[in-house]
SEKEDO-521192 format. One record per residue (C-alpha): residue in three letters; residue number from 1; z, x, y. Coordinates in steps of 0.1 Angstrom, whole numbers, plus 5000, padded with zeros to 4 digits. Layout:
+--------+-----+------+------+------+
: residu : num :    z :    x :    y :
+--------+-----+------+------+------+
:    Ala : NUM :    Z :    X :    Y :
...
+--------+-----+------+------+------+
This chain:
+--------+-----+------+------+------+
: residu : num :    z :    x :    y :
+--------+-----+------+------+------+
:    Met :   1 : 5106 : 5211 : 5212 :
:    Leu :   2 : 5092 : 5180 : 5194 :
:    Arg :   3 : 5074 : 5200 : 5168 :
:    Arg :   4 : 5105 : 5221 : 5161 :
:    His :   5 : 5124 : 5188 : 5157 :
:    Asn :   6 : 5098 : 5175 : 5132 :
:    Arg :   7 : 5100 : 5208 : 5112 :
:    Leu :   8 : 5138 : 5205 : 5112 :
:    Leu :   9 : 5136 : 5169 : 5100 :
:    Val :  10 : 5111 : 5178 : 5072 :
:    Thr :  11 : 5134 : 5207 : 5061 :
:    Leu :  12 : 5164 : 5183 : 5059 :
:    Tyr :  13 : 5143 : 5158 : 5039 :
:    Val :  14 : 5133 : 5185 : 5014 :
:    Leu :  15 : 5169 : 5198 : 5010 :
:    Ser :  16 : 5184 : 5163 : 5007 :
:    Asp :  17 : 5157 : 5153 : 4982 :
:    Ala :  18 : 5164 : 5183 : 4961 :
:    Leu :  19 : 5202 : 5177 : 4963 :
:    Ile :  20 : 5197 : 5140 : 4954 :
:    Gly :  21 : 5175 : 5149 : 4925 :
:    Val :  22 : 5200 : 5174 : 4911 :
:    Ser :  23 : 5228 : 5149 : 4915 :
:    Ala :  24 : 5208 : 5121 : 4899 :
:    Phe :  25 : 5200 : 5143 : 4869 :
:    Ile :  26 : 5237 : 5151 : 4863 :
:    Val :  27 : 5246 : 5114 : 4867 :
:    Ala :  28 : 5218 : 5105 : 4843 :
:    Tyr :  29 : 5233 : 5130 : 4817 :
:    Ala :  30 : 5268 : 5115 : 4821 :
:    Leu :  31 : 5256 : 5079 : 4818 :
:    Arg :  32 : 5235 : 5086 : 4787 :
:    Phe :  33 : 5261 : 5106 : 4767 :
:    His :  34 : 5295 : 5096 : 4781 :
:    Thr :  35 : 5293 : 5058 : 4787 :
:    Val :  36 : 5286 : 5027 : 4768 :
:    Leu :  37 : 5249 : 5037 : 4767 :
:    Ala :  38 : 5258 : 5063 : 4740 :
:    Gln :  39 : 5266 : 5033 : 4717 :
:    Leu :  40 : 5236 : 5012 : 4728 :
:    Ile :  41 : 5211 : 5040 : 4724 :
:    Pro :  42 : 5220 : 5061 : 4693 :
:    Ile :  43 : 5223 : 5098 : 4697 :
:    Thr :  44 : 5202 : 5113 : 4670 :
:    Lys :  45 : 5204 : 5151 : 4677 :
:    Gly :  46 : 5241 : 5154 : 4685 :
:    Leu :  47 : 5260 : 5155 : 4718 :
:    Pro :  48 : 5243 : 5182 : 4739 :
:    Pro :  49 : 5265 : 5204 : 4761 :
:    Leu :  50 : 5265 : 5200 : 4799 :
:    Arg :  51 : 5253 : 5236 : 4803 :
:    Gln :  52 : 5221 : 5227 : 4785 :
:    Tyr :  53 : 5213 : 5202 : 4813 :
:    Ile :  54 : 5226 : 5226 : 4840 :
:    Asn :  55 : 5198 : 5250 : 4829 :
:    Val :  56 : 5173 : 5224 : 4840 :
:    Leu :  57 : 5187 : 5218 : 4875 :
:    Pro :  58 : 5165 : 5246 : 4891 :
:    Phe :  59 : 5134 : 5228 : 4878 :
:    Ile :  60 : 5147 : 5195 : 4892 :
:    Ala :  61 : 5153 : 5211 : 4927 :
:    Val :  62 : 5117 : 5222 : 4927 :
:    Val :  63 : 5097 : 5194 : 4911 :
:    Val :  64 : 5113 : 5165 : 4931 :
:    Pro :  65 : 5102 : 5179 : 4965 :
:    Leu :  66 : 5069 : 5188 : 4949 :
:    Gly :  67 : 5063 : 5152 : 4937 :
:    Phe :  68 : 5072 : 5138 : 4971 :
:    His :  69 : 5050 : 5163 : 4989 :
:    Leu :  70 : 5020 : 5152 : 4968 :
:    Gln :  71 : 5028 : 5116 : 4979 :
:    Gly :  72 : 5027 : 5126 : 5015 :
:    Leu :  73 : 5064 : 5118 : 5022 :
:    Tyr :  74 : 5069 : 5149 : 5043 :
:    Arg :  75 : 5040 : 5140 : 5067 :
:    Leu :  76 : 5061 : 5122 : 5093 :
:    Arg :  77 : 5045 : 5090 : 5104 :
:    Arg :  78 : 5064 : 5064 : 5124 :
:    Gly :  79 : 5042 : 5035 : 5114 :
:    Arg :  80 : 5050 : 5039 : 5077 :
:    Ser :  81 : 5063 : 5007 : 5062 :
:    Arg :  82 : 5093 : 5002 : 5040 :
:    Val :  83 : 5071 : 4991 : 5011 :
:    Asp :  84 : 5050 : 5023 : 5015 :
:    Asp :  85 : 5081 : 5044 : 5016 :
:    Phe :  86 : 5093 : 5028 : 4983 :
:    Phe :  87 : 5059 : 5031 : 4967 :
:    Gly :  88 : 5058 : 5068 : 4977 :
:    Val :  89 : 5093 : 5075 : 4964 :
:    Phe :  90 : 5086 : 5056 : 4932 :
:    Val :  91 : 5053 : 5075 : 4924 :
:    Gly :  92 : 5067 : 5108 : 4936 :
:    Ser :  93 : 5097 : 5104 : 4913 :
:    Ile :  94 : 5073 : 5096 : 4884 :
:    Leu :  95 : 5054 : 5128 : 4892 :
:    Ser :  96 : 5086 : 5147 : 4893 :
:    Val :  97 : 5096 : 5135 : 4858 :
:    Val :  98 : 5061 : 5145 : 4845 :
:    Phe :  99 : 5063 : 5180 : 4861 :
:    Gly : 100 : 5099 : 5184 : 4848 :
:    Ile : 101 : 5089 : 5176 : 4812 :
:    Val : 102 : 5060 : 5200 : 4814 :
:    Ala : 103 : 5080 : 5227 : 4830 :
:    Thr : 104 : 5109 : 5225 : 4805 :
:    Leu : 105 : 5086 : 5223 : 4775 :
:    Tyr : 106 : 5066 : 5253 : 4788 :
:    Thr : 107 : 5098 : 5273 : 4793 :
:    Gln : 108 : 5112 : 5263 : 4760 :
:    Ile : 109 : 5080 : 5274 : 4741 :
:    Tyr : 110 : 5072 : 5306 : 4759 :
:    Phe : 111 : 5105 : 5320 : 4771 :
:    Ala : 112 : 5133 : 5309 : 4748 :
:    Thr : 113 : 5141 : 5331 : 4718 :
:    Pro : 114 : 5142 : 5315 : 4684 :
:    Thr : 115 : 5179 : 5320 : 4679 :
:    Ala : 116 : 5203 : 5292 : 4673 :
:    Lys : 117 : 5219 : 5299 : 4707 :
:    Asp : 118 : 5187 : 5295 : 4726 :
:    Ala : 119 : 5171 : 5268 : 4706 :
:    Gly : 120 : 5168 : 5236 : 4727 :
:    Ala : 121 : 5183 : 5254 : 4758 :
:    Phe : 122 : 5159 : 5234 : 4781 :
:    Glu : 123 : 5156 : 5202 : 4759 :
:    Val : 124 : 5161 : 5170 : 4778 :
:    Ser : 125 : 5166 : 5135 : 4762 :
:    Gln : 126 : 5138 : 5110 : 4770 :
:    Ala : 127 : 5166 : 5085 : 4779 :
:    Val : 128 : 5180 : 5109 : 4805 :
:    Trp : 129 : 5146 : 5113 : 4821 :
:    Ala : 130 : 5143 : 5074 : 4823 :
:    Ile : 131 : 5178 : 5070 : 4838 :
:    Phe : 132 : 5171 : 5099 : 4862 :
:    Leu : 133 : 5139 : 5082 : 4874 :
:    Val : 134 : 5158 : 5049 : 4882 :
:    Ile : 135 : 5187 : 5067 : 4899 :
:    Asn : 136 : 5165 : 5091 : 4919 :
:    Val : 137 : 5143 : 5063 : 4932 :
:    Ala : 138 : 5173 : 5042 : 4943 :
:    Leu : 139 : 5192 : 5071 : 4959 :
:    Thr : 140 : 5162 : 5087 : 4976 :
:    Tyr : 141 : 5149 : 5054 : 4990 :
:    Ser : 142 : 5184 : 5044 : 5002 :
:    Ser : 143 : 5188 : 5077 : 5020 :
:    Arg : 144 : 5154 : 5073 : 5037 :
:    Glu : 145 : 5164 : 5038 : 5048 :
:    Val : 146 : 5196 : 5052 : 5064 :
:    Val : 147 : 5176 : 5078 : 5083 :
:    Arg : 148 : 5151 : 5051 : 5094 :
:    Glu : 149 : 5179 : 5029 : 5107 :
:    Ile : 150 : 5194 : 5058 : 5126 :
:    Leu : 151 : 5161 : 5068 : 5142 :
:    Glu : 152 : 5151 : 5032 : 5151 :
:    Arg : 153 : 5184 : 5027 : 5168 :
:    Arg : 154 : 5178 : 5059 : 5188 :
:    Trp : 155 : 5143 : 5048 : 5197 :
:    Arg : 156 : 5155 : 5014 : 5208 :
:    Ala : 157 : 5180 : 5031 : 5230 :
:    Gly : 158 : 5152 : 5052 : 5246 :
:    Ile : 159 : 5162 : 5084 : 5228 :
:    Gly : 160 : 5136 : 5107 : 5212 :
:    Leu : 161 : 5106 : 5086 : 5222 :
:    Lys : 162 : 5071 : 5100 : 5218 :
:    Arg : 163 : 5051 : 5098 : 5251 :
:    Ile : 164 : 5017 : 5082 : 5248 :
:    Leu : 165 : 4986 : 5085 : 5270 :
:    Ile : 166 : 4957 : 5062 : 5263 :
:    Ala : 167 : 4921 : 5073 : 5272 :
:    Gly : 168 : 4902 : 5042 : 5280 :
:    Ser : 169 : 4914 : 5011 : 5298 :
:    Gly : 170 : 4888 : 4988 : 5283 :
:    Glu : 171 : 4893 : 4962 : 5256 :
:    Leu : 172 : 4900 : 4987 : 5228 :
:    Gly : 173 : 4925 : 5007 : 5249 :
:    Arg : 174 : 4943 : 4975 : 5259 :
:    Leu : 175 : 4945 : 4965 : 5222 :
:    Ile : 176 : 4962 : 4998 : 5214 :
:    Ala : 177 : 4986 : 4992 : 5243 :
:    Asp : 178 : 4994 : 4957 : 5230 :
:    Lys : 179 : 5002 : 4970 : 5195 :
:    Ile : 180 : 5025 : 4998 : 5207 :
:    Leu : 181 : 5043 : 4975 : 5231 :
:    Glu : 182 : 5048 : 4949 : 5203 :
:    His : 183 : 5064 : 4975 : 5181 :
:    Arg : 184 : 5089 : 4994 : 5202 :
:    Glu : 185 : 5109 : 5002 : 5170 :
:    Leu : 186 : 5082 : 5028 : 5163 :
:    Gly : 187 : 5096 : 5050 : 5191 :
:    Tyr : 188 : 5066 : 5052 : 5214 :
:    Gln : 189 : 5065 : 5051 : 5252 :
:    Ile : 190 : 5032 : 5045 : 5269 :
:    Val : 191 : 5029 : 5066 : 5301 :
:    Gly : 192 : 4996 : 5051 : 5312 :
:    Phe : 193 : 4958 : 5052 : 5310 :
:    Val : 194 : 4931 : 5076 : 5320 :
:    Asp : 195 : 4896 : 5062 : 5325 :
:    Asp : 196 : 4865 : 5072 : 5345 :
:    Arg : 197 : 4867 : 5037 : 5360 :
:    Ala : 198 : 4899 : 5046 : 5378 :
:    Thr : 199 : 4900 : 5030 : 5413 :
:    Gly : 200 : 4920 : 5038 : 5444 :
:    Asp : 201 : 4947 : 5012 : 5437 :
:    Arg : 202 : 4952 : 5027 : 5402 :
:    Leu : 203 : 4960 : 4992 : 5387 :
:    Gly : 204 : 4964 : 4994 : 5349 :
:    Tyr : 205 : 4974 : 4968 : 5323 :
:    Arg : 206 : 5007 : 4951 : 5316 :
:    Gly : 207 : 5024 : 4972 : 5342 :
:    Leu : 208 : 5011 : 5005 : 5328 :
:    Pro : 209 : 4994 : 5026 : 5356 :
:    Leu : 210 : 4959 : 5041 : 5356 :
:    Leu : 211 : 4968 : 5077 : 5362 :
:    Gly : 212 : 4934 : 5092 : 5367 :
:    Thr : 213 : 4900 : 5099 : 5353 :
:    Leu : 214 : 4892 : 5115 : 5319 :
:    Asp : 215 : 4887 : 5149 : 5336 :
:    Asp : 216 : 4924 : 5146 : 5347 :
:    Ala : 217 : 4937 : 5140 : 5312 :
:    Ala : 218 : 4946 : 5177 : 5304 :
:    Glu : 219 : 4965 : 5181 : 5337 :
:    Ile : 220 : 4982 : 5147 : 5332 :
:    Ala : 221 : 4992 : 5156 : 5296 :
:    Thr : 222 : 5009 : 5187 : 5308 :
:    Arg : 223 : 5026 : 5171 : 5338 :
:    Glu : 224 : 5038 : 5141 : 5319 :
:    Ala : 225 : 5048 : 5160 : 5287 :
:    Ile : 226 : 5025 : 5138 : 5266 :
:    Asp : 227 : 5029 : 5140 : 5228 :
:    His : 228 : 5000 : 5118 : 5216 :
:    Leu : 229 : 4967 : 5110 : 5232 :
:    Tyr : 230 : 4950 : 5079 : 5219 :
:    Val : 231 : 4912 : 5081 : 5226 :
:    Ala : 232 : 4899 : 5045 : 5228 :
:    Leu : 233 : 4865 : 5049 : 5243 :
:    Pro : 234 : 4833 : 5030 : 5236 :
:    Pro : 235 : 4806 : 5047 : 5215 :
:    Glu : 236 : 4784 : 5053 : 5245 :
:    Gln : 237 : 4810 : 5077 : 5259 :
:    His : 238 : 4807 : 5100 : 5228 :
:    Val : 239 : 4800 : 5131 : 5249 :
:    Arg : 240 : 4830 : 5124 : 5272 :
:    Met : 241 : 4851 : 5119 : 5241 :
:    Leu : 242 : 4843 : 5153 : 5228 :
:    Gln : 243 : 4850 : 5169 : 5261 :
:    Leu : 244 : 4883 : 5151 : 5263 :
:    Ile : 245 : 4893 : 5162 : 5228 :
:    Glu : 246 : 4884 : 5198 : 5236 :
:    Ser : 247 : 4903 : 5199 : 5269 :
:    Thr : 248 : 4935 : 5183 : 5257 :
:    Ser : 249 : 4937 : 5202 : 5224 :
:    Arg : 250 : 4946 : 5233 : 5243 :
:    Glu : 251 : 4977 : 5214 : 5257 :
:    Phe : 252 : 4992 : 5211 : 5222 :
:    Val : 253 : 4987 : 5173 : 5222 :
:    Asp : 254 : 4981 : 5153 : 5190 :
:    Val : 255 : 4948 : 5135 : 5196 :
:    Lys : 256 : 4941 : 5103 : 5177 :
:    Val : 257 : 4907 : 5087 : 5179 :
:    Val : 258 : 4905 : 5049 : 5177 :
:    Pro : 259 : 4872 : 5038 : 5161 :
:    Asp : 260 : 4853 : 5010 : 5177 :
:    Leu : 261 : 4818 : 5000 : 5164 :
:    Leu : 262 : 4820 : 5029 : 5140 :
:    Gln : 263 : 4851 : 5015 : 5124 :
:    Val : 264 : 4832 : 5004 : 5093 :
:    Ile : 265 : 4819 : 5039 : 5087 :
:    Ala : 266 : 4852 : 5055 : 5095 :
:    Leu : 267 : 4870 : 5035 : 5070 :
:    Arg : 268 : 4847 : 5047 : 5042 :
:    Ala : 269 : 4841 : 5082 : 5054 :
:    Arg : 270 : 4849 : 5112 : 5033 :
:    Leu : 271 : 4844 : 5148 : 5045 :
:    Glu : 272 : 4824 : 5170 : 5021 :
:    Asp : 273 : 4813 : 5206 : 5023 :
:    Leu : 274 : 4777 : 5217 : 5018 :
:    Asp : 275 : 4778 : 5255 : 5017 :
:    Gly : 276 : 4800 : 5256 : 5048 :
:    Val : 277 : 4783 : 5227 : 5065 :
:    Pro : 278 : 4806 : 5196 : 5070 :
:    Val : 279 : 4790 : 5164 : 5057 :
:    Ile : 280 : 4804 : 5130 : 5061 :
:    Asn : 281 : 4799 : 5107 : 5031 :
:    Ile : 282 : 4799 : 5071 : 5044 :
:    Asn : 283 : 4791 : 5053 : 5012 :
:    Asp : 284 : 4815 : 5068 : 4986 :
:    Val : 285 : 4826 : 5046 : 4957 :
:    Pro : 286 : 4863 : 5053 : 4953 :
:    Leu : 287 : 4867 : 5037 : 4919 :
:    Gln : 288 : 4842 : 5047 : 4893 :
:    Gly : 289 : 4837 : 5065 : 4860 :
:    Phe : 290 : 4869 : 5070 : 4841 :
:    Asn : 291 : 4890 : 5050 : 4867 :
:    Thr : 292 : 4868 : 5020 : 4859 :
:    Ile : 293 : 4875 : 5023 : 4822 :
:    Val : 294 : 4913 : 5026 : 4829 :
:    Lys : 295 : 4912 : 4995 : 4852 :
:    Arg : 296 : 4894 : 4975 : 4825 :
:    Ala : 297 : 4918 : 4987 : 4798 :
:    Ile : 298 : 4948 : 4977 : 4819 :
:    Asp : 299 : 4932 : 4943 : 4825 :
:    Ile : 300 : 4928 : 4937 : 4788 :
:    Ala : 301 : 4962 : 4949 : 4778 :
:    Ile : 302 : 4982 : 4930 : 4805 :
:    Ser : 303 : 4962 : 4898 : 4802 :
:    Ala : 304 : 4964 : 4897 : 4764 :
:    Ala : 305 : 5002 : 4905 : 4765 :
:    Ala : 306 : 5007 : 4878 : 4792 :
:    Leu : 307 : 4989 : 4852 : 4773 :
:    Leu : 308 : 5011 : 4858 : 4742 :
:    Val : 309 : 5043 : 4860 : 4762 :
:    Leu : 310 : 5035 : 4829 : 4783 :
:    Ala : 311 : 5021 : 4808 : 4754 :
:    Ile : 312 : 5050 : 4784 : 4753 :
:    Pro : 313 : 5052 : 4779 : 4792 :
:    Ile : 314 : 5014 : 4774 : 4793 :
:    Gly : 315 : 5017 : 4748 : 4765 :
:    Ile : 316 : 5045 : 4729 : 4784 :
:    Ile : 317 : 5024 : 4729 : 4816 :
:    Ala : 318 : 4994 : 4716 : 4797 :
:    Leu : 319 : 5014 : 4687 : 4783 :
:    Leu : 320 : 5028 : 4678 : 4817 :
:    Val : 321 : 4993 : 4678 : 4832 :
:    Arg : 322 : 4980 : 4657 : 4804 :
:    Phe : 323 : 5008 : 4630 : 4806 :
:    Thr : 324 : 5013 : 4628 : 4844 :
:    Ser : 325 : 4977 : 4619 : 4854 :
:    Arg : 326 : 4945 : 4607 : 4838 :
:    Gly : 327 : 4919 : 4634 : 4831 :
:    Pro : 328 : 4914 : 4667 : 4813 :
:    Val : 329 : 4941 : 4694 : 4813 :
:    Leu : 330 : 4919 : 4722 : 4824 :
:    Tyr : 331 : 4896 : 4723 : 4854 :
:    Tyr : 332 : 4864 : 4744 : 4853 :
:    Gln : 333 : 4846 : 4755 : 4884 :
:    Glu : 334 : 4816 : 4777 : 4891 :
:    Arg : 335 : 4824 : 4807 : 4913 :
:    Met : 336 : 4805 : 4839 : 4922 :
:    Gly : 337 : 4816 : 4870 : 4904 :
:    Leu : 338 : 4806 : 4907 : 4901 :
:    Asp : 339 : 4772 : 4914 : 4918 :
:    Gly : 340 : 4769 : 4877 : 4928 :
:    Lys : 341 : 4766 : 4865 : 4892 :
:    Arg : 342 : 4779 : 4830 : 4884 :
:    Ile : 343 : 4811 : 4827 : 4865 :
:    Thr : 344 : 4832 : 4798 : 4854 :
:    Ile : 345 : 4868 : 4801 : 4862 :
:    Val : 346 : 4895 : 4779 : 4845 :
:    Lys : 347 : 4926 : 4765 : 4860 :
:    Phe : 348 : 4951 : 4738 : 4852 :
:    Arg : 349 : 4938 : 4706 : 4868 :
:    Ser : 350 : 4958 : 4700 : 4900 :
:    Met : 351 : 4937 : 4671 : 4915 :
:    Tyr : 352 : 4931 : 4636 : 4904 :
:    Asp : 353 : 4902 : 4631 : 4880 :
:    Asp : 354 : 4868 : 4630 : 4899 :
:    Ala : 355 : 4885 : 4639 : 4932 :
:    Glu : 356 : 4856 : 4661 : 4942 :
:    Ala : 357 : 4830 : 4635 : 4935 :
:    Met : 358 : 4826 : 4626 : 4972 :
:    Thr : 359 : 4835 : 4659 : 4989 :
:    Gly : 360 : 4822 : 4685 : 4964 :
:    Pro : 361 : 4840 : 4718 : 4958 :
:    Val : 362 : 4858 : 4728 : 4991 :
:    Trp : 363 : 4888 : 4750 : 4999 :
:    Ala : 364 : 4921 : 4734 : 4994 :
:    Arg : 365 : 4941 : 4724 : 5025 :
:    Glu : 366 : 4977 : 4715 : 5032 :
:    Asn : 367 : 4988 : 4680 : 5022 :
:    Asp : 368 : 4955 : 4675 : 5004 :
:    Pro : 369 : 4954 : 4638 : 4993 :
:    Arg : 370 : 4933 : 4647 : 4963 :
:    Val : 371 : 4962 : 4667 : 4947 :
:    Thr : 372 : 4986 : 4651 : 4922 :
:    Pro : 373 : 5024 : 4655 : 4927 :
:    Leu : 374 : 5025 : 4679 : 4898 :
:    Gly : 375 : 4994 : 4697 : 4910 :
:    Arg : 376 : 5011 : 4703 : 4944 :
:    Leu : 377 : 5040 : 4720 : 4926 :
:    Leu : 378 : 5016 : 4740 : 4904 :
:    Arg : 379 : 4997 : 4752 : 4934 :
:    Lys : 380 : 5028 : 4761 : 4954 :
:    Ser : 381 : 5041 : 4782 : 4926 :
:    Asn : 382 : 5005 : 4794 : 4917 :
:    Leu : 383 : 5011 : 4783 : 4881 :
:    Asp : 384 : 4977 : 4765 : 4881 :
:    Glu : 385 : 4961 : 4800 : 4880 :
:    Leu : 386 : 4977 : 4810 : 4847 :
:    Pro : 387 : 4946 : 4801 : 4826 :
:    Gln : 388 : 4926 : 4826 : 4846 :
:    Leu : 389 : 4943 : 4853 : 4824 :
:    Trp : 390 : 4916 : 4842 : 4799 :
:    Asn : 391 : 4889 : 4850 : 4825 :
:    Val : 392 : 4904 : 4884 : 4829 :
:    Leu : 393 : 4905 : 4890 : 4791 :
:    Arg : 394 : 4868 : 4879 : 4788 :
:    Gly : 395 : 4858 : 4902 : 4816 :
:    Asp : 396 : 4847 : 4876 : 4842 :
:    Met : 397 : 4877 : 4886 : 4864 :
:    Ser : 398 : 4902 : 4914 : 4869 :
:    Leu : 399 : 4939 : 4913 : 4876 :
:    Ile : 400 : 4933 : 4928 : 4911 :
:    Gly : 401 : 4904 : 4920 : 4933 :
:    Pro : 402 : 4891 : 4895 : 4959 :
:    Arg : 403 : 4896 : 4859 : 4949 :
:    Pro : 404 : 4865 : 4844 : 4933 :
:    Thr : 405 : 4845 : 4826 : 4960 :
:    Leu : 406 : 4823 : 4795 : 4961 :
:    Arg : 407 : 4785 : 4798 : 4963 :
:    Tyr : 408 : 4782 : 4781 : 4997 :
:    Gln : 409 : 4807 : 4807 : 5011 :
:    Val : 410 : 4786 : 4836 : 4998 :
:    Glu : 411 : 4755 : 4822 : 5016 :
:    Lys : 412 : 4774 : 4827 : 5049 :
:    Tyr : 413 : 4782 : 4863 : 5042 :
:    Thr : 414 : 4768 : 4891 : 5064 :
:    Glu : 415 : 4754 : 4922 : 5047 :
:    Arg : 416 : 4787 : 4940 : 5051 :
:    Gln : 417 : 4807 : 4910 : 5037 :
:    Arg : 418 : 4785 : 4909 : 5006 :
:    Arg : 419 : 4803 : 4941 : 4995 :
:    Arg : 420 : 4830 : 4917 : 4984 :
:    Leu : 421 : 4808 : 4911 : 4954 :
:    Asp : 422 : 4807 : 4947 : 4944 :
:    Val : 423 : 4838 : 4943 : 4922 :
:    Arg : 424 : 4851 : 4917 : 4898 :
:    Pro : 425 : 4871 : 4890 : 4915 :
:    Gly : 426 : 4908 : 4890 : 4908 :
:    Ile : 427 : 4938 : 4868 : 4903 :
:    Thr : 428 : 4956 : 4886 : 4932 :
:    Gly : 429 : 4943 : 4910 : 4958 :
:    Trp : 430 : 4947 : 4927 : 4992 :
:    Ala : 431 : 4941 : 4896 : 5012 :
:    Gln : 432 : 4966 : 4876 : 4990 :
:    Ile : 433 : 4995 : 4899 : 4998 :
:    His : 434 : 4986 : 4899 : 5035 :
:    Gly : 435 : 4986 : 4862 : 5043 :
:    Arg : 436 : 4961 : 4843 : 5020 :
:    Ala : 437 : 4952 : 4809 : 5036 :
:    Thr : 438 : 4974 : 4817 : 5067 :
:    Leu : 439 : 4947 : 4841 : 5078 :
:    Pro : 440 : 4913 : 4832 : 5094 :
:    Trp : 441 : 4884 : 4832 : 5070 :
:    Asn : 442 : 4867 : 4862 : 5085 :
:    Glu : 443 : 4899 : 4882 : 5084 :
:    Arg : 444 : 4905 : 4874 : 5048 :
:    Ile : 445 : 4869 : 4886 : 5040 :
:    Glu : 446 : 4875 : 4918 : 5060 :
:    Leu : 447 : 4907 : 4926 : 5040 :
:    Asp : 448 : 4887 : 4921 : 5008 :
:    Val : 449 : 4859 : 4944 : 5020 :
:    Trp : 450 : 4885 : 4970 : 5029 :
:    Tyr : 451 : 4899 : 4968 : 4994 :
:    Val : 452 : 4864 : 4972 : 4979 :
:    Glu : 453 : 4858 : 5003 : 5001 :
:    Asn : 454 : 4892 : 5019 : 4993 :
:    Arg : 455 : 4901 : 5007 : 4959 :
:    Ser : 456 : 4919 : 5030 : 4935 :
:    Pro : 457 : 4944 : 5028 : 4907 :
:    Ala : 458 : 4972 : 5036 : 4931 :
:    Leu : 459 : 4961 : 5008 : 4955 :
:    Asp : 460 : 4959 : 4984 : 4925 :
:    Leu : 461 : 4994 : 4993 : 4915 :
:    Lys : 462 : 5006 : 4988 : 4951 :
:    Ile : 463 : 4991 : 4953 : 4952 :
:    Leu : 464 : 5006 : 4944 : 4918 :
:    Leu : 465 : 5041 : 4955 : 4930 :
:    Arg : 466 : 5038 : 4935 : 4962 :
:    Thr : 467 : 5024 : 4903 : 4946 :
:    Pro : 468 : 5058 : 4889 : 4934 :
:    Leu : 469 : 5072 : 4894 : 4969 :
:    Ala : 470 : 5043 : 4876 : 4984 :
:    Leu : 471 : 5047 : 4847 : 4959 :
:    Phe : 472 : 5084 : 4842 : 4961 :
:    Gly : 473 : 5096 : 4858 : 4993 :
:    Gly : 474 : 5068 : 4854 : 5018 :
:    Thr : 475 : 5036 : 4874 : 5027 :
:    Tyr : 476 : 5036 : 4911 : 5035 :
:    Lys : 477 : 5024 : 4916 : 5071 :
:    Gly : 478 : 5023 : 4954 : 5073 :
:    Ser : 479 : 5046 : 4981 : 5085 :
:    Thr : 480 : 5067 : 4960 : 5110 :
:    Gly : 481 : 5056 : 4924 : 5107 :
:    Gly : 482 : 5081 : 4916 : 5079 :
:    Trp : 483 : 5074 : 4886 : 5056 :
:    Gln : 484 : 5064 : 4850 : 5063 :
:    Asp : 485 : 5061 : 4820 : 5041 :
:    Pro : 486 : 5025 : 4816 : 5028 :
:    Ser : 487 : 5004 : 4784 : 5024 :
:    Arg : 488 : 4982 : 4779 : 4994 :
:    Glu : 489 : 4946 : 4792 : 4992 :
+--------+-----+------+------+------+
């Protein structure tokens, strides 16, 4: 029943996305050629008839769901955040525009006859594509927010909940239970635990019963109509885990394995095929080759453009620093860069001159007495980091990456944490949009290592889009945690 419900919901999503795409395309045509935009953006090829754009509608009805499918928007996942939804709709709509342009050009070249009647039968104005992109993103994301709100209200009312069974009542199993109970808006209901350590009193955790042993899991899954089985067993129970997965898979239960000590490997794992033999690659480098060239080209283009555009504000800040306290305008500090090489980063001076003479370079803290009044404002707004655009242009840093760290911090790194040095440090990064100095030091490092192991152009774009929200509206805390005000790193 649940699977049929999911298929129905996916079908409704596909149909509504196609309908929204078609509507957005017609609205884009009307706005471009029949509103004030017709005067703002000159029409160079004459006013095209509406029928010419109606010819393109079948393409739109296909390429929009195709673009969303490639972004995984039809894989229903209750833990998906609003930001991830927006990012998926945004990139999916861009793909739809690209596919639409290619499809219409191909049709125009290979199928249209060279008569005056057929010439330009599938031609679409670039301005229409741009307007369509904006409207389609806005309407599609809004429709998904409406569906999300309806579903979350149903789940909070106890309707349509997915029933969860957790295999393992140890520390890892209890952590999963805590997370699910903290986020009831996801629509999950924990039925209980199964564990080989089940005792006669069947006492579980937080009021959740211990229903039986692992051998009882298949029977319990059938009896309790379980939808998802979370396997949270320690590595030493590997054989029992395989037996459990085999027995419950026959009950049409979705099995999710929660990694424990193998988490590091699992985060980086990629399944490959060697002539029919499955091979797990645990040390894949996700951003290399051409993607590295693209990342560097983007760094150069954006940093150069930003330095030109912000030249006057940077000059004003420099004058304010110079005349509000004694000392140089810029502050230079040695940090550790790519492969642990020493780099010198540049910032606007935010502390009194010689403030580090006694303490040496240490992480900034709240209400730091070494910081000038102007410096406190610069740090709170992150404007003191603007000169680091020069570091990006030089190649010492990147726009996106872990923040450049001090040498004494690197000396404390574990072997895994040293992976943080496998990329150029950045002005903003994965840890910065998830809490910055509000997070414990080890957690910040883990977030940076996760970025290094999963970096890609799409992830960089996601960080870039979230950074303004983190700076001005709080810090992104994941799918359900909302936003909170950050403190300064």
